[in-house]
C-alpha angles and dihedrals in degrees: 000000000000109000104292096357132079126237136190115282119187147110120070091326090060097038098050098065092041093052093041091053091046091051089051090053091049089050090050089056094041108026093175096051116125121233089255091053093049092048091046092051091051097043098039091055099040117127108247098174091094120149127214094236115339092196098054102021108029114193096014108129118224115245114263088239087067099048105031108185090356136258112320117255101187094180090058091044090056094042098048118104095188127065133170137195143163103280094212100048098025088226118135094214110092092201117141090207124214114339123185102223128174105166107358150318143202119214133173144180133191108231118208115206119194124197111205091176129101095242132068111250138205108207126200114227114205118174111205147166129246093220125041093221090059090059093042095057092064089217093122128041123184122201129194136142113278092231138023126197118215122181120224111276092007141096132237131183141208138182121254113200128192121194116193127196101200093193089068096049118105117253112270112212102193 
């Protein structure tokens, strides 16, 4: 703020204290949680249906580069009994990052899913796209099992595969 007035507060400067405080609240609820588990709880439950500017551009989704893992929903992070992360890196984002592709590429990750609940669970796995035109181009196909079974208090894993046809990707001018 500016003395007695309020000012805009956002970006990394605004996100860092919010996420740090949220992580502290998750640790208060789960004092033995590992950093990976805390991060997975926060990222897996983040709200990703964020619009660019609902007042002036209703229905226009914000670019993923603006929202990252989504807006933190600490109550959901504490309440969730299921979390998932990349088994190799331990990172809950399943992003494949930037890939230089001319004609095509095949990428995969092994996703670990942990059930902290007291009941066995069947989970639906539904790969999707943020933007409809990304799916419509047919340039990227994502494959995963339709369901995963995870016993109570245990972990299970599955492979997530992404096949890219670079010839169908739009020209990138950067």
